[in-house]
LOLOTOR-605929 format. One record per residue: x negated, y negated, z negated of N, C-alpha, C in turn; residue in three letters. Coordinates in steps of 0.2 Angstrom, whole numbers, plus 5000, padded with zeros to 4 digits. Layout:
BEGIN
XYZXYZXYZAla;...
# end
This chain:
BEGIN
528252374933528652354927529352344929Ala;529852354925530552344926530752274927Pro;531152254931531352184932531752164925Leu;531652094924531952074918532752064919Arg;533152074914533852064915534052004910Glu;534651974911534851924907534951944900Pro;534951904895535051924888535651954887Pro;535751984881536352024880536951974880Ser;537552004881538151964881538251924875Arg;538151954869538251914863537751854862Ala;537151874864536651814864536851754869Trp;537151774875537351724880537951684877Arg;538351724874538951684872538751634866Glu;538351654862538151614856537751554859Ala;537251574864536851514867537351464871Ala;537851494874538251444878538651394873Ala;538851424867539151384862538651334859Gln;538051354858537551304856537451254861Phe;537351274867537251224873537751174873Val;538351194873538951144873538951094867Gln;538751124861538751084855538151034856Glu;537651054858537051014859537150954864Ala;537550974869537650924875538150874872His;538650894868539050844865538650794861Glu;538250824857537850784852537350734856Ala;537150754862536650704865537050644868Leu;537750664870538150604873538450564867Leu;538350584861538650554855538250494853Ser;538450454848537950404845537350434842Pro;537450504839536850534836536250544841Ile;536450554847535950564852535650504856Gly;535750444853535550384857534850384858Glu;534450394853533650394853533450444858Arg;533750504858533550554863533750534870Ala;534250494871534450474878533950424880Arg;533750374876533250324877532650364879Val;532350414876531750444877531850474884Trp;532350504886532450534892532450484898Leu;532750434896532750374901532050354903Ala;531650354898530950334899530550384903Gln;530850434904530550494908530950494915Arg;531350454917531750454923532350494923Gly;532550514917533150564917533750514915Ile;534250514920534750464919535350504915Thr;535850464913536450494910536750544914Leu;536850524921537150574925536750634926Glu;536050634925535650694925535850734919Asp;535850704913536050734907536650774908Val;537150744911537850784912537750834917Arg;537450824922537350874927536950934925Leu;536450924921535950984919536151004912Trp;536650984909536951004903536350994897Arg;535950944898535450934893535850924886Leu;535450934881535750924874535250904869Gly;535550894863535050874857535350904851Tyr;534850924847534950954840534550904835Ile;534950874831534650824826534250854820Pro;534250914819533950944813533751014814Ala;533251044811533051114812533551154809Asp;533751214812534151254808534051324811Arg;534351374807534251444809534951474811Lys;535051524815535651554817535551624819Asp;536051654821536051724824536451724830Arg;536051744835536351754842536451824844Trp;536951854843537051924844536651964839Gly;536152004840535752034835535052004835Asp;534951944837534351904837534451844832Val;533951844827533851784822533451734826Asp;533751674827533451624830533351564826Val;532751524828532551464825532751414830Phe;533051364828533251304832532951244830Leu;532351224833532051164830532351094833Pro;532251044829532550974831532250954838Arg;532650924842532350904849532850904854Gly;532650894860533050894866533150964869Val;533750984870533851054872533951054880Val;533551104882533551114890533851184891Ile;534451194894534651264895534451284902Pro;534251344902534051374909534651414911Gly;535051384915535751414917535651454924Leu;535951514925536051544931536751564932Val;537151534937537851554937538151524931Gly;537951464928538251434922538151474916Ser;537751534916537651574911536951564908Val;536851554901536151544899535751604899Pro;535151594903534651644903534151624897Trp;533951564897533551544892533751474889Tyr;533551464883533651394880532951374877Val;532751314879532051284877532251214874Lys;531851204869531951134865531251104866Val;531351034868530750994868530750954861Arg;530250974857530250934850529950864851Arg;530150824847529850754847529150744845Pro;528950784840528250764838527850834836Met;528150884834527850944831527550984837Asp;527051024835526751064840526951144838Ser;527051184844527051164851527651114853Pro;527551074858528051034860528651064863Lys;528551124866529151164869529151224865Tyr;529851244863529951304860530451344864Val;530351404866530851444869531151484863His;531851474863532251514858532151584859Ile;532051624854532051694854532551724857Lys;532451774861532951814865532951784872Gly;532651724874532751704881532351744886Ser;532651734892532351774898532051724903Arg;531551734906531251694911531851684917Pro;531851624920532351614925532151564930Ala;532451554935532251504940532751444938Leu;532451394935532851334933532951294939Phe;533651274940533851244946534151284951Gly;534251354949534551394954535251384956Ala;535651354951536351334952536451274956Asp;535851234957535951174961535551174968Tyr;535351234970535051234977535551234982Leu;535451194987535951174992535751204999Gln;535251244999535051285006534651235011Gly;534351185008533851145012533351195015Lys;533051165021532451205024531851215019Pro;531751165015531151165010531351165003Asp;530851204999530951204992530351174989Leu;530451134984529851114980529851144973Ala;529351184971529251214965528751174960Leu;529051144955528651104950528551144944Val;528151114939527951144933528451144928Glu;528851094926529251094921529951064923Gly;530451074918531151064919531250984920Glu;530950944916531050874917530750844924Phe;530250874926529950854933530450884938Asp;530750934937531250964942531850924942Ala;532150904937532650854936532550794940Ile;531950764938531750694941531750704949Leu;531350754951531250754959531950774962Leu;532350814959532950824962533350764963Cys;533350724958533750654959533450614964Arg;532750614965532450564969532450594976Leu;532350664977532250684984532750744986Cys;533250754981533650814982534050814989Gly;534150754992534450754999534050775004Asp;533350785003532950805008532650875007Ala;532550895001532350964999532550984993Leu;532651054992532851084985532251084981Asp;532451084974531951074969532051124963Val;531551164961531651214956531051224952Ala;531051254946530451274943530551344939Thr;529951374938529951434933529851414926Phe;529751344925529651324918528951314916Gly;528451334919527751334917527351344923Ser;526651334923526251354928526151434929Ala;526251464923526251544923526951564925Ser;527151574931527851584933528051654931Asp;527651694928527851764926528151804932Lys;528651844931528851894937529351854941Asp;529251844947529651814952530051854956Ile;530051924955530351974960531051964960Arg;531351954954532151944954532351884958Leu;531951834959532151774963531951774970Trp;531651834972531451834980532051824984Leu;532651854983533251834987533351764988Pro;533151724983533251644984532651624988Val;532051644986531451604989531351624996Leu;531551684998531451695005531951655010Val;532351625007532851575011532451515014Asn;531851505011531551445013530951455017Tyr;530851415023530251425027529651395024Gly;529751345020529151315017529351305009Arg;528851325005528951314998528351264996Ile;528551204993528051154992527851164984Trp;527251184983526951194976526751124973Ile;527151094969526951034966526851044958Gly;526351084956526251094949525751034947Leu;525651034940525350984937524550984939Asp;524250924939523550914941523150934935Ala;523150994933522651014927522451084929Asp;521951114926521651174928522251234928Pro;522651234924523251284924523651274930Ala;523851214932524251204938523851214944Gly;523251204944522751214950522751294951Gln;522651324946522551394946523151434949Lys;523751404946524351434948524551414956Ala;524351354958524451334965524051384969Ala;523451394968523051444972523351504972Ser;523651534967523951594967524551594972Ala;524951544972525451534977525251534984Trp;524751504985524451504992524251564994Leu;523951604990523751674991524351724992Ala;524851704989525451754988525851754995Arg;525951694998526351685004526151635008Thr;526251645015526151595020526651535020Arg;527151545016527651495016527451435011Arg;526951445007526751405002526351345005Ala;526551285003526151225005525951184998Arg;525451144998525251104992525651034993Leu;525951024987526250954986525850924980Leu;525350884981524850864976525150804972Arg;525150804966525250744962524750694963Val;524950634964524450584966523850574961Pro;523350564964522750564960522750514954Glu;522550534949522550494943523150504938Gly;523550554940524150564936524150644935Phe;524450654929524450724927525050764930Lys;525650734930526250764933526650714936Asp;527250734939527750694942528050644938Trp;528150654932528450614927527950554925Thr;527350574924526850524923526750474929Asp;526750504935526750464941527350414941Cys;527950444940528550404940528550344935Trp;528250354929528150294924527750234927Lys;527350254931526950194934527150174941Ala;527550214945527750194952528450184952Arg;528950214948529650204949529950254954Gly;530550244955530950284960530750284967Asp;530750224970530650214977529950234979Ser;529450214976528750234978528650304977Arg;528850334972528750404971529150444976Leu;529750424978530150464983529750454990Arg;529550394991529150384997528550424998Glu;528150434992527550474992527750544994Tyr;528250574991528450644992528650654999Ile;529150615001529350625008528850615013Leu;528450565012527850555017527450615017Thr;527250645011526750695011527050755015Ala;527750775013528050825017528150825024Val;528350765026528450755033527750755037Gln;527250725034526550725037526350795039Ser;526450835033526150905034526550945039Asn;527250935040527650965044527450945051Val;527350885052527150855059526450885061Met;526050885056525350915058525350985060Met;525751025057525851095058526151105065Glu;526651065067526951065073526451045079Ala;526051005078525550985083525051045084Leu;524851075078524351125078524651185082Asn;525351195081525651255085525651245093Glu;525651185095525651165102524951175105Arg;
# end
């Protein structure tokens, strides 16, 4: 199958304009409730600015290039590569499905613009988990996500992934996440399991119970213990 390419130039330009508009709305008084909701998930105001998160207060329709798009109310998550939108996702407050990919979006490695060349990469399941772990542990390992447990086609991102000696698979503790983690372990010897603590579904769920310091300690301890054990086994 051919590799995916970014959306058309017209789509990207319209998406970039929307992302900027939504970002300004989230930082304005109209976005206060959304900012509180994000803070309750461990996403700080600094994170909002860094990751260009946004907010759309009401459903609307638009046309991006030759694509008619529906933009639902909610928190806007832009998937940027080289500061260019490859996808736009909206986390709706109540309606189902919770997450809506805007029509015309293309799969991408969320966090690609913020990788710092650390020896280790953590791959988590969703964007909010990636933002949270990047804030907590970004000094020790890089963090990214393909946006779901079903990571689709990763070939385009192999030049990024092969830079890491260890890729920590920290997907959700549900059947879909466990199945995807097993696929990663079969795919490459670089893959290592980074398990969400027992009793929690995902990293955000765990953060709500444990907070910054305890979750950071858990992740770094798990990584360091595994690395030390591997070093001993090699001897």
